[in-house]
ZAZA-811397 format. One record per residue: residue number from 1; x, y, z of N, C-alpha, C, O in turn. Coordinates in pm, whole numbers, plus 50000, padded with zeros to 5 digits. Layout:
ZAZA-811397
> resi:npx:npy:npz:capx:capy:capz:cpx:cpy:cpz:opx:opy:opz
> NUM:X:Y:Z:X:Y:Z:X:Y:Z:X:Y:Z
...
//
This chain:
ZAZA-811397
> resi:npx:npy:npz:capx:capy:capz:cpx:cpy:cpz:opx:opy:opz
> 1:64900:20798:58738:64916:20880:58846:64834:20806:58945:64773:20703:58916
> 2:64834:20864:59066:64761:20798:59198:64641:20918:59247:64651:21038:59268
> 3:64545:20840:59253:64401:20952:59307:64300:20847:59396:64221:20761:59355
> 4:64328:20879:59503:64227:20847:59625:64274:20670:59643:64191:20579:59651
> 5:64393:20656:59646:64480:20517:59673:64422:20452:59499:64402:20331:59483
> 6:64412:20510:59434:64430:20399:59318:64542:20415:59235:64586:20530:59226
> 7:64597:20325:59173:64710:20345:59056:64648:20321:58926:64622:20210:58879
> 8:64620:20464:58857:64585:20466:58748:64707:20479:58627:64671:20528:58520
> 9:64841:20440:58639:64933:20426:58577:64930:20455:58431:64870:20360:58380
> 10:64965:20538:58342:64968:20469:58179:65062:20369:58148:65160:20360:58221
> 11:65048:20281:58041:65157:20197:57994:65295:20272:57990:65308:20394:57998
> 12:65383:20191:57978:65514:20208:57972:65558:20120:57843:65534:19999:57841
> 13:65620:20182:57742:65672:20113:57602:65772:19992:57662:65814:19983:57778
> 14:65791:19928:57581:65891:19808:57618:66019:19827:57624:66083:19800:57523
> 15:66089:19877:57740:66229:19906:57724:66338:19811:57679:66425:19758:57749
> 16:66313:19799:57535:66416:19678:57462:66572:19717:57478:66660:19632:57467
> 17:66606:19880:57511:66748:19930:57516:66798:19845:57638:66918:19822:57643
> 18:66713:19795:57740:66792:19713:57878:66808:19599:57856:66821:19530:57957
> 19:66815:19529:57731:66872:19366:57719:66982:19379:57752:67022:19308:57843
> 20:67077:19482:57686:67200:19506:57703:67246:19443:57839:67349:19376:57834
> 21:67189:19455:57945:67208:19470:58045:67207:19332:58111:67257:19326:58224
> 22:67152:19211:58053:67086:19121:58112:67147:18998:58044:67081:18894:58037
> 23:67282:19009:57990:67356:18889:57954:67351:18795:58045:67290:18694:58009
> 24:67420:18793:58221:67437:18705:58287:67307:18628:58341:67313:18528:58414
> 25:67153:18705:58282:67071:18634:58346:66991:18550:58182:66928:18445:58191
> 26:67004:18591:58106:67016:18549:57989:67098:18385:57967:67056:18273:57936
> 27:67232:18439:58000:67329:18302:58014:67282:18187:58112:67297:18067:58086
> 28:67225:18235:58224:67157:18135:58330:67043:18087:58303:67017:17984:58366
> 29:66960:18127:58227:66857:18088:58155:66872:17957:58056:66800:17857:58062
> 30:66991:17979:57953:67005:17927:57875:67095:17795:57932:67101:17687:57874
> 31:67153:17825:58043:67231:17732:58094:67128:17601:58156:67151:17481:58162
> 32:67019:17672:58191:66881:17626:58268:66822:17500:58156:66808:17378:58170
> 33:66804:17567:58074:66787:17512:57951:66840:17381:57893:66782:17273:57876
> 34:66933:17408:57873:67049:17292:57841:67040:17195:57944:67033:17080:57900
> 35:67039:17203:58033:67033:17101:58151:66921:17058:58139:66924:16938:58108
> 36:66797:17106:58151:66673:17046:58126:66666:16932:58002:66612:16826:58033
> 37:66708:16944:57887:66726:16911:57776:66789:16756:57814:66729:16655:57776
> 38:66890:16751:57876:67009:16668:57901:66899:16544:57993:66912:16422:57984
> 39:66806:16606:58068:66723:16524:58173:66621:16445:58100:66539:16496:58025
> 40:66629:16324:58124:66523:16164:58068:66484:16094:58225:66522:15986:58269
> 41:66386:16204:58296:66374:16138:58440:66236:16083:58425:66148:16132:58354
> 42:66223:15966:58506:66073:15948:58491:65988:15991:58595:66063:16036:58682
> 43:65876:16000:58629:65791:16074:58643:65817:16043:58814:65835:15930:58859
> 44:65814:16134:58875:65837:16096:59035:65925:16066:59116:65913:16035:59235
> 45:66054:16080:59028:66206:16020:59072:66232:16088:59169:66227:16210:59161
> 46:66271:16015:59301:66324:16080:59383:66444:16185:59391:66529:16162:59306
> 47:66470:16284:59463:66591:16364:59417:66715:16279:59429:66699:16190:59513
> 48:66825:16278:59375:66987:16226:59434:67028:16373:59481:67148:16358:59464
> 49:67020:16474:59517:67082:16551:59554:67091:16579:59721:67007:16535:59799
> 50:67192:16649:59755:67246:16657:59860:67179:16758:59913:67162:16841:59824
> 51:67132:16796:60017:67079:16926:60049:67091:16926:60214:67075:16827:60285
> 52:67127:17087:60268:67160:17193:60178:67283:17157:60068:67366:17067:60081
> 53:67271:17247:59962:67402:17250:59899:67502:17318:59903:67531:17374:60009
> 54:67576:17329:59801:67685:17430:59855:67674:17558:59838:67580:17596:59768
> 55:67764:17655:59896:67703:17798:59923:67797:17845:59785:67907:17791:59777
> 56:67765:17924:59698:67814:18010:59596:67800:18164:59629:67703:18216:59684
> 57:67922:18231:59582:67923:18373:59593:67946:18406:59449:67955:18323:59358
> 58:67955:18532:59437:67973:18621:59353:67969:18797:59389:67905:18850:59480
> 59:68041:18852:59306:68027:19010:59324:68022:19050:59193:68091:19016:59097
> 60:67908:19148:59205:67847:19236:59053:67899:19372:59087:67917:19421:59198
> 61:67922:19431:58949:67928:19589:58975:67791:19650:58995:67691:19579:58997
> 62:67786:19790:59011:67665:19851:59029:67544:19856:58947:67564:19908:58837
> 63:67445:19823:58967:67338:19783:58851:67362:19949:58782:67417:20041:58843
> 64:67302:19958:58633:67268:20071:58555:67188:20177:58593:67069:20145:58597
> 65:67210:20278:58620:67133:20397:58679:66982:20396:58585:66873:20370:58635
> 66:67001:20421:58472:66894:20407:58360:66822:20289:58371:66702:20306:58346
> 67:66857:20166:58402:66774:20034:58393:66676:20086:58555:66553:20090:58567
> 68:66770:20118:58647:66718:20106:58781:66597:20190:58771:66487:20139:58793
> 69:66612:20347:58732:66505:20439:58701:66395:20373:58598:66281:20381:58645
> 70:66398:20339:58528:66284:20245:58445:66196:20128:58519:66075:20109:58521
> 71:66286:20070:58569:66215:19939:58657:66158:20026:58765:66035:20019:58761
> 72:66196:20100:58852:66103:20183:58961:65973:20242:58876:65863:20194:58904
> 73:65980:20328:58792:65886:20413:58706:65773:20289:58654:65658:20325:58683
> 74:65775:20175:58595:65724:20074:58536:65624:19985:58674:65511:19939:58661
> 75:65709:19983:58794:65655:19884:58949:65555:19983:58997:65467:19949:59075
> 76:65570:20142:58939:65441:20215:58995:65517:20282:59082:65439:20341:59156
> 77:65649:20309:59120:65746:20384:59229:65769:20511:59193:65737:20544:59079
> 78:65823:20602:59275:65907:20716:59210:66014:20708:59247:66040:20687:59366
> 79:66123:20726:59133:66261:20682:59130:66297:20793:59245:66371:20746:59332
> 80:66266:20910:59262:66306:21014:59376:66311:20973:59500:66390:21026:59578
> 81:66239:20885:59533:66193:20858:59650:66302:20761:59717:66326:20763:59838
> 82:66374:20668:59616:66497:20596:59647:66634:20663:59675:66731:20600:59717
> 83:66634:20832:59642:66778:20882:59633:66921:20804:59671:66994:20823:59769
> 84:66938:20701:59551:67047:20670:59526:67065:20517:59610:67169:20462:59645
> 85:66933:20473:59625:66935:20319:59661:66877:20247:59576:66825:20310:59484
> 86:66865:20106:59571:66839:20031:59504:66704:20012:59557:66684:20044:59674
> 87:66569:19944:59461:66469:19924:59570:66494:19748:59571:66557:19680:59490
> 88:66429:19711:59679:66475:19559:59763:66401:19490:59620:66489:19426:59564
> 89:66291:19483:59555:66198:19383:59489:66269:19383:59357:66221:19307:59273
> 90:66392:19464:59315:66463:19437:59164:66579:19336:59244:66693:19348:59198
> 91:66566:19253:59340:66672:19143:59367:66665:19000:59229:66749:18910:59221
> 92:66563:19012:59149:66573:18890:59063:66682:18951:58949:66748:18870:58884
> 93:66695:19072:58931:66783:19140:58803:66910:19064:58867:66959:18966:58809
> 94:66956:19107:58975:67109:19093:58994:67109:18933:59085:67216:18901:59135
> 95:67002:18851:59101:67021:18746:59198:67017:18636:59122:67091:18539:59136
> 96:66934:18646:59042:66900:18493:58926:67027:18399:58871:67042:18277:58877
> 97:67100:18490:58823:67204:18412:58756:67266:18316:58884:67251:18195:58868
> 98:67319:18351:58981:67363:18254:59108:67254:18169:59159:67270:18051:59191
> 99:67103:18258:59167:67015:18130:59217:67016:18013:59113:67009:17897:59154
> 100:67024:18041:58972:67013:17938:58921:67113:17825:58911:67094:17715:58859
> 101:67223:17869:58968:67336:17800:58950:67326:17690:59068:67380:17580:59071
> 102:67245:17747:59160:67246:17661:59331:67130:17540:59253:67103:17444:59324
> 103:67074:17543:59137:66994:17415:59080:67102:17316:58970:67062:17225:58897
> 104:67192:17345:58978:67297:17262:58885:67279:17097:58939:67314:17065:59053
> 105:67231:17016:58860:67237:16892:58861:67128:16802:58903:67110:16681:58895
> 106:67041:16938:58965:66910:16907:59035:66851:16790:58949:66850:16809:58827
> 107:66801:16672:58995:66733:16574:58887:66555:16593:58859:66472:16503:58864
> 108:66540:16690:58839:66404:16792:58810:66398:16818:58669:66493:16846:58596
> 109:66282:16805:58640:66216:16910:58485:66225:17017:58513:66117:17059:58554
> 110:66335:17124:58512:66310:17241:58577:66266:17348:58448:66292:17468:58454
> 111:66196:17281:58330:66112:17368:58204:65999:17384:58306:65964:17499:58334
> 112:65942:17286:58360:65842:17313:58449:65844:17347:58561:65775:17279:58637
> 113:65912:17449:58611:65895:17496:58772:65815:17627:58730:65809:17694:58627
> 114:65748:17633:58873:65643:17745:58886:65709:17821:58999:65777:17763:59083
> 115:65689:17937:59000:65705:18018:59107:65611:18050:59233:65525:18137:59247
> 116:65659:17942:59325:65559:17963:59421:65563:18047:59540:65457:18056:59602
> 117:65665:18112:59585:65624:18229:59637:65782:18288:59678:65873:18265:59599
> 118:65807:18364:59807:65852:18444:59832:65882:18504:59967:65782:18545:60026
> 119:66015:18520:60037:65984:18593:60152:66122:18721:60138:66234:18685:60102
> 120:66101:18817:60159:66172:18919:60153:66210:18986:60271:66115:19045:60322
> 121:66354:19001:60353:66370:19067:60489:66507:19166:60418:66609:19130:60359
> 122:66456:19295:60454:66506:19417:60420:66608:19425:60558:66545:19432:60664
> 123:66731:19427:60568:66786:19465:60699:66874:19603:60661:66945:19649:60750
> 124:66872:19657:60557:66949:19771:60549:66957:19793:60418:66958:19710:60327
> 125:66963:19946:60411:66947:20017:60260:67043:19969:60150:67154:19930:60183
> 126:67009:19969:60028:67110:19920:59909:67170:20031:59827:67114:20077:59727
> 127:67279:20071:59872:67334:20195:59791:67334:20167:59665:67373:20052:59646
> 128:67311:20214:59586:67316:20189:59469:67471:20218:59331:67478:20199:59210
> 129:67554:20261:59420:67621:20269:59375:67771:20209:59411:67879:20266:59403
> 130:67743:20086:59450:67818:19994:59524:67820:19862:59484:67714:19807:59455
> 131:67923:19803:59480:67926:19655:59412:67851:19571:59509:67846:19603:59627
> 132:67790:19456:59460:67701:19397:59532:67742:19250:59536:67763:19176:59441
> 133:67749:19220:59684:67838:19076:59712:67743:18969:59703:67661:18987:59793
> 134:67721:18892:59653:67592:18783:59651:67648:18638:59714:67761:18595:59690
> 135:67551:18573:59797:67573:18459:59883:67466:18354:59841:67361:18388:59895
> 136:67449:18242:59769:67331:18173:59735:67349:17987:59758:67448:17917:59734
> 137:67259:17962:59794:67226:17829:59832:67127:17730:59830:67035:17762:59905
> 138:67109:17626:59776:66997:17536:59779:66958:17498:59936:67036:17421:59993
> 139:66871:17534:59991:66878:17477:60139:66779:17389:60173:66784:17329:60280
> 140:66675:17370:60081:66627:17212:60120:66523:17161:59999:66502:17247:59914
> 141:66470:17059:59985:66402:16977:59886:66281:16916:59951:66303:16837:60043
> 142:66148:16943:59916:66034:16904:59948:65973:16814:59835:65920:16876:59743
> 143:65973:16665:59825:65909:16609:59741:65844:16486:59763:65896:16378:59790
> 144:65707:16515:59745:65612:16409:59794:65538:16312:59676:65440:16238:59661
> 145:65637:16357:59612:65596:16247:59488:65504:16296:59351:65502:16241:59241
> 146:65429:16419:59397:65319:16490:59311:65387:16620:59290:65338:16697:59207
> 147:65499:16654:59357:65593:16786:59329:65680:16815:59431:65651:16816:59551
> 148:65802:16842:59376:65913:16920:59450:65916:17038:59491:65900:17114:59395
> 149:65928:17087:59578:65902:17248:59673:66117:17248:59644:66199:17164:59683
> 150:66133:17329:59592:66300:17355:59605:66315:17505:59715:66260:17614:59700
> 151:66372:17478:59781:66394:17625:59892:66532:17687:59853:66636:17621:59855
> 152:66524:17809:59820:66695:17849:59759:66652:17999:59878:66550:18064:59904
> 153:66787:17998:59920:66820:18136:59981:66927:18244:59912:67032:18210:59858
> 154:66898:18331:59919:66997:18441:59846:67044:18598:59955:66958:18683:59976
> 155:67162:18610:60002:67209:18726:60087:67244:18817:59988:67315:18780:59894
> 156:67204:18931:59996:67307:19044:59924:67359:19135:60017:67295:19174:60115
> 157:67457:19166:59993:67571:19208:60124:67634:19358:60017:67645:19357:59895
> 158:67659:19447:60088:67752:19568:60015:67808:19601:60148:67759:19592:60261
> 159:67937:19646:60103:68049:19674:60216:68047:19594:60335:68052:19648:60446
> 160:68039:19464:60319:68028:19395:60403:67878:19365:60516:67876:19277:60602
> 161:67772:19454:60490:67691:19397:60579:67558:19362:60496:67522:19412:60389
> 162:67500:19273:60564:67385:19194:60500:67261:19333:60481:67205:19404:60564
> 163:67254:19328:60333:67130:19480:60337:66976:19378:60277:66865:19432:60278
> 164:66994:19242:60234:66874:19190:60202:66881:19057:60181:66977:19018:60116
> 165:66792:18968:60224:66775:18830:60232:66651:18773:60168:66541:18795:60218
> 166:66663:18701:60059:66575:18622:59986:66547:18473:59978:66624:18380:59952
> 167:66417:18473:60008:66391:18324:60044:66308:18305:59900:66227:18389:59861
> 168:66340:18178:59824:66258:18130:59699:66190:17974:59726:66251:17887:59789
> 169:66083:17960:59680:66022:17857:59678:65988:17827:59510:65893:17882:59454
> 170:66070:17744:59450:65983:17674:59350:65946:17539:59346:65984:17445:59415
> 171:65845:17545:59229:65755:17431:59263:65767:17353:59145:65738:17415:59043
> 172:65813:17199:59125:65838:17131:59025:65703:17033:59029:65684:16962:59128
> 173:65617:17032:58925:65525:16953:58923:65586:16840:58878:65666:16841:58784
> 174:65540:16705:58966:65585:16609:58884:65489:16462:58835:65513:16375:58751
> 175:65382:16481:58920:65269:16442:58784:65249:16249:58894:65191:16155:58839
> 176:65290:16239:58993:65357:16092:59089:65226:16122:59208:65132:16201:59212
> 177:65275:16022:59293:65151:16039:59426:65134:15905:59460:65178:15811:59393
> 178:65065:15896:59574:65029:15759:59624:64891:15693:59562:64783:15748:59543
> 179:64922:15592:59543:64775:15522:59452:64652:15512:59600:64664:15528:59722
> 180:64551:15481:59518:64394:15467:59622:64341:15610:59713:64361:15727:59680
> 181:64277:15568:59820:64191:15666:59875:64306:15759:59933:64272:15873:59966
> 182:64440:15721:59949:64539:15829:60035:64566:15917:59909:64531:16034:59922
> 183:64628:15878:59778:64650:15929:59686:64520:16013:59615:64539:16095:59525
> 184:64456:15998:59640:64301:16058:59547:64253:16185:59658:64184:16281:59623
> 185:64297:16168:59776:64274:16294:59921:64404:16398:59908:64408:16521:59912
> 186:64513:16294:59891:64631:16422:59843:64631:16489:59710:64715:16573:59675
> 187:64510:16437:59625:64549:16501:59481:64406:16590:59476:64364:16655:59379
> 188:64345:16575:59604:64195:16703:59585:64242:16837:59586:64317:16896:59663
> 189:64174:16876:59471:64203:17019:59469:64175:17136:59618:64072:17144:59685
> 190:64312:17219:59636:64284:17289:59733:64174:17388:59711:64157:17428:59595
> 191:64090:17435:59814:64035:17549:59801:64082:17688:59758:64184:17728:59816
> 192:64029:17767:59670:64084:17868:59635:64129:17990:59755:64064:18016:59857
> 193:64248:18051:59716:64289:18148:59848:64215:18294:59804:64255:18351:59702
> 194:64120:18344:59875:64059:18427:59811:64085:18580:59900:64099:18582:60022
> 195:64088:18691:59822:64071:18819:59899:63952:18830:60000:63839:18789:59971
> 196:63977:18877:60101:63886:18869:60202:63797:18985:60182:63853:19083:60133
> 197:63702:18994:60203:63582:19098:60158:63605:19191:60226:63557:19299:60191
> 198:63692:19183:60356:63651:19358:60419:63798:19394:60390:63844:19494:60446
> 199:63869:19327:60316:64010:19404:60275:64023:19530:60228:63953:19531:60126
> 200:64064:19621:60241:64092:19758:60185:64168:19764:60045:64284:19728:60031
> 201:64086:19815:59941:64193:19851:59809:64272:19948:59860:64232:20051:59914
> 202:64377:19918:59843:64527:20043:59837:64575:20105:59663:64662:20190:59641
> 203:64514:20056:59587:64579:20071:59467:64513:19969:59358:64454:19870:59400
> 204:64522:19994:59222:64508:19904:59099:64574:19936:59006:64600:20052:58977
> 205:64619:19811:58929:64694:19851:58797:64603:19815:58683:64501:19745:58681
> 206:64659:19873:58597:64600:19806:58414:64702:19745:58409:64785:19803:58479
> 207:64763:19607:58336:64850:19572:58278:64797:19505:58136:64711:19419:58123
> 208:64877:19571:58033:64846:19538:57914:64910:19407:57884:64971:19357:57978
> 209:64910:19325:57746:64951:19220:57724:65106:19177:57688:65156:19078:57634
> 210:65165:19322:57752:65291:19362:57671:65344:19354:57829:65465:19369:57820
> 211:65310:19339:57964:65379:19395:58066:65475:19236:58108:65584:19257:58161
> 212:65448:19127:58090:65562:19010:58110:65657:19058:57999:65761:19009:58044
> 213:65696:19121:57882:65786:19140:57814:65848:19258:57869:65970:19249:57887
> 214:65786:19379:57905:65852:19478:57975:65938:19444:58124:66038:19504:58162
> 215:65860:19313:58206:65904:19294:58322:66044:19205:58296:66140:19200:58373
> 216:66029:19131:58157:66172:19075:58122:66260:19168:58064:66374:19123:58070
> 217:66258:19249:58026:66365:19346:57950:66413:19428:58060:66505:19504:58032
> 218:66375:19428:58161:66407:19514:58290:66488:19436:58350:66595:19483:58390
> 219:66456:19297:58373:66508:19197:58477:66592:19089:58407:66680:19024:58465
> 220:66565:19078:58301:66622:18963:58225:66567:18816:58220:66609:18713:58166
> 221:66440:18852:58309:66363:18674:58305:66294:18679:58223:66189:18743:58227
> 222:66348:18588:58089:66260:18618:57941:66199:18453:57978:66176:18395:57871
> 223:66179:18398:58054:66080:18281:58066:65963:18299:57936:65892:18399:57950
> 224:65938:18226:57830:65844:18257:57749:65721:18231:57774:65640:18256:57685
> 225:65675:18177:57896:65541:18189:57930:65520:18340:57938:65432:18397:57873
> 226:65593:18394:58008:65551:18562:58028:65545:18665:57902:65525:18786:57914
> 227:65561:18606:57797:65583:18694:57701:65564:18643:57532:65548:18726:57442
> 228:65569:18500:57508:65530:18407:57374:65395:18370:57414:65378:18268:57481
> 229:65294:18446:57377:65136:18348:57370:65142:18250:57294:65025:18218:57275
> 230:65209:18181:57238:65178:18051:57134:65265:17966:57254:65215:17855:57277
> 231:65376:17996:57327:65433:17913:57446:65306:17905:57577:65264:17802:57629
> 232:65271:18027:57604:65173:17992:57698:65067:17937:57675:65016:17874:57767
> 233:64995:17943:57536:64880:17871:57519:64917:17691:57528:64838:17607:57571
> 234:65042:17665:57480:65078:17535:57517:65122:17479:57629:65146:17358:57635
> 235:65140:17581:57753:65149:17540:57872:65044:17569:57927:65060:17581:58049
> 236:64901:17594:57881:64778:17574:57950:64721:17688:57983:64621:17678:58054
> 237:64759:17812:57947:64695:17951:57985:64668:17994:57866:64754:17965:57783
> 238:64529:18084:57806:64482:18137:57706:64580:18238:57628:64579:18258:57506
> 239:64670:18301:57727:64764:18426:57709:64874:18415:57816:64871:18337:57912
> 240:64988:18518:57783:65122:18507:57899:65044:18539:58012:64926:18573:58025
> 241:65167:18515:58119:65084:18527:58228:65210:18645:58310:65328:18636:58276
> 242:65172:18733:58397:65266:18787:58445:65403:18716:58550:65378:18605:58595
> 243:65478:18749:58571:65596:18707:58661:65530:18718:58794:65446:18801:58826
> 244:65578:18625:58867:65520:18645:59027:65604:18763:59106:65564:18834:59198
> 245:65728:18763:59044:65821:18887:59118:65749:19030:59050:65741:19130:59120
> 246:65708:19030:58934:65648:19164:58891:65516:19173:59002:65498:19276:59067
> 247:65461:19098:59010:65332:19109:59090:65363:19174:59272:65309:19256:59346
> 248:65468:19091:59279:65533:19151:59420:65569:19287:59434:65544:19362:59528
> 249:65651:19319:59298:65710:19472:59303:65619:19530:59302:65627:19616:59389
> 250:65474:19537:59218:65405:19664:59179:65326:19670:59337:65283:19779:59376
> 251:65307:19536:59433:65225:19515:59538:65329:19616:59653:65269:19689:59732
> 252:65485:19613:59656:65541:19653:59747:65499:19841:59703:65466:19933:59777
> 253:65515:19838:59573:65503:20008:59540:65373:20057:59592:65362:20166:59648
> 254:65260:19966:59571:65137:20048:59640:65139:20054:59783:65095:20160:59829
> 255:65171:19986:59849:65192:19957:59990:65310:20108:60040:65279:20188:60128
> 256:65398:20113:59985:65516:20237:60003:65434:20365:59993:65453:20467:60059
> 257:65316:20340:59876:65288:20475:59854:65152:20522:59923:65110:20637:59923
> 258:65079:20393:59991:64954:20455:60004:64944:20414:60183:64877:20482:60261
> 259:65017:20303:60220:65042:20265:60367:65120:20381:60453:65079:20433:60558
> 260:65250:20411:60379:65310:20457:60424:65413:20643:60354:65523:20695:60372
> 261:65318:20666:60293:65285:20781:60217:65456:20832:60167:65541:20912:60204
> 262:65435:20725:60058:65588:20731:59983:65764:20699:60056:65872:20717:60001
> 263:65735:20649:60186:65818:20629:60259:65883:20511:60211:65811:20421:60254
> 264:65984:20453:60142:66025:20341:60086:66152:20274:60174:66245:20210:60125
> 265:66135:20304:60309:66220:20227:60436:66127:20193:60493:66188:20144:60589
> 266:65999:20172:60523:65905:20139:60615:65903:20011:60608:65888:19959:60719
> 267:65914:19910:60490:65885:19801:60482:65998:19725:60567:66105:19784:60581
> 268:65981:19598:60623:66066:19522:60702:66067:19402:60674:66164:19335:60711
> 269:65951:19336:60596:65970:19225:60539:65825:19153:60489:65721:19168:60554
> 270:65831:19083:60380:65699:19034:60317:65737:18909:60299:65853:18867:60290
> 271:65601:18827:60293:65651:18679:60289:65479:18654:60193:65366:18664:60241
> 272:65516:18624:60065:65408:18612:59974:65405:18459:59900:65504:18395:59865
> 273:65246:18415:59884:65270:18312:59798:65221:18325:59660:65108:18373:59652
> 274:65273:18297:59562:65198:18330:59431:65051:18179:59385:65059:18062:59349
> 275:64955:18260:59410:64854:18146:59456:64763:18126:59318:64669:18047:59321
> 276:64792:18193:59210:64679:18165:59114:64780:18243:58976:64833:18352:58999
> 277:64793:18188:58863:64867:18271:58761:64774:18380:58699:64661:18357:58654
> 278:64844:18519:58702:64777:18615:58670:64812:18620:58478:64915:18614:58410
> 279:64678:18632:58448:64691:18627:58247:64666:18756:58205:64597:18823:58282
> 280:64697:18800:58119:64749:18929:58066:64678:18929:57952:64674:18828:57883
> 281:64606:19051:57914:64615:19160:58007:64510:19151:58105:64417:19071:58094
> 282:64530:19265:58242:64414:19228:58313:64449:19343:58388:64565:19382:58392
> 283:64333:19416:58466:64319:19505:58581:64309:19435:58718:64207:19376:58753
> 284:64389:19442:58773:64346:19420:58948:64408:19514:59055:64491:19605:59052
> 285:64339:19459:59144:64350:19538:59272:64479:19489:59416:64520:19380:59456
> 286:64496:19573:59440:64566:19559:59573:64523:19589:59700:64484:19702:59729
> 287:64529:19479:59795:64418:19489:59929:64530:19490:60036:64645:19447:60029
> 288:64468:19546:60130:64533:19497:60260:64410:19445:60415:64297:19492:60436
> 289:64450:19387:60461:64368:19358:60563:64452:19312:60688:64498:19198:60697
> 290:64471:19432:60805:64557:19418:60894:64723:19412:60870:64785:19516:60853
> 291:64795:19274:60871:64911:19295:60839:64921:19189:60703:65023:19136:60660
> 292:64741:19175:60638:64786:19055:60543:64762:19162:60411:64686:19259:60409
> 293:64841:19120:60314:64830:19184:60154:64806:19075:60083:64860:18965:60091
> 294:64690:19127:59984:64659:19021:59860:64636:19103:59746:64597:19218:59764
> 295:64661:19044:59584:64647:19113:59485:64533:19013:59407:64552:18901:59360
> 296:64409:19091:59411:64335:18995:59324:64219:19098:59226:64237:19216:59194
> 297:64110:19017:59196:64031:19132:59066:63911:19176:59181:63851:19275:59138
> 298:63873:19143:59277:63802:19207:59423:63765:19143:59548:63762:19020:59552
> 299:63741:19203:59634:63759:19131:59717:63625:19045:59711:63526:19086:59650
> 300:63626:18912:59783:63592:18789:59769:63645:18710:59650:63607:18594:59642
> 301:63725:18755:59561:63775:18701:59446:63862:18600:59464:63906:18585:59578
> 302:63904:18514:59362:64028:18485:59410:64150:18577:59416:64151:18689:59366
> 303:64254:18521:59480:64372:18577:59489:64496:18554:59409:64540:18438:59414
> 304:64565:18645:59334:64710:18578:59262:64830:18580:59327:64929:18517:59289
> 305:64821:18689:59478:64933:18694:59546:64848:18719:59690:64747:18788:59702
> 306:64923:18638:59805:64878:18652:59922:64984:18654:60028:65077:18577:60006
> 307:64988:18716:60125:65094:18732:60184:65077:18808:60342:64969:18853:60380
> 308:65160:18812:60398:65176:18908:60533:65308:19003:60504:65396:18981:60420
> 309:65300:19108:60590:65408:19216:60593:65429:19260:60732:65340:19256:60817
> 310:65578:19312:60758:65586:19376:60875:65672:19526:60830:65761:19534:60745
> 311:65619:19634:60911:65691:19737:60928:65745:19760:60979:65716:19724:61093
> 312:65915:19865:60966:65981:19929:61066:65901:20042:61128:65828:20111:61056
> 313:65912:20068:61278:65897:20176:61331:65944:20271:61309:65881:20376:61294
> 314:66067:20259:61301:66166:20406:61278:66245:20386:61138:66300:20276:61136
> 315:66265:20457:61028:66284:20407:60924:66402:20554:60889:66461:20561:60782
//
């Protein structure tokens, strides 16, 4: 429920029934895993890929209505507020397979990839009962020897109209870099991104230790770091971590509910960075300051998500 700007939603049971709809996403994860196993690359190797890459397209059938309803509820939204529309933040569920194909043949250890951020631009409504026409491309690679940032772009069209543009920023740690003083400077730890002390809290979420598995069942992103504790610990975390896109989805629903009184058409764009892994279980808040939005434990504490947004005047 929502009270005084707080989201005190009860936990949702893991929706295993929706795994049946995630075949394309699971197949994409499998292909990425096999590709990574074939790679035997020295640390810091420069990319052999030509960017921008080829433009890939696909047409998908309408999303399952029951899956969409459960997804909206889990993110803290109201299914009735969408009235036959898809929430824009559901894009990973339909976009991940094509987005994964844009990385085919990229000479990087993709099993180590981290979600660095995302920019969404909402052009128009996404009717829930229409096929989705997708277009995806790897736009650029920024490799400095220590990490490679892969920028991808996904456009969702319905009935020939651009409805949603999503830009992803995947970060692949490489471990290389320059030697000497220059290298030491570049390797210096960056200061943490903090939630401003004057930011206003617009919601809070209680996330149980199954939150990663729940989001995986709803979207198909079964990266084990999000739902297998032993795998997460082997990757250096004390427990599983929440998907960045799950944090983004809950952020948008908190904004819809509090900033725009439940109007799900008001957000025009949102550009976020995932600045710190959100280890589960957790209780975190969503904060705004002007056109900035943050997710963190408290004002003044390190942020898990930080970004900016724009709102449409007439929705």
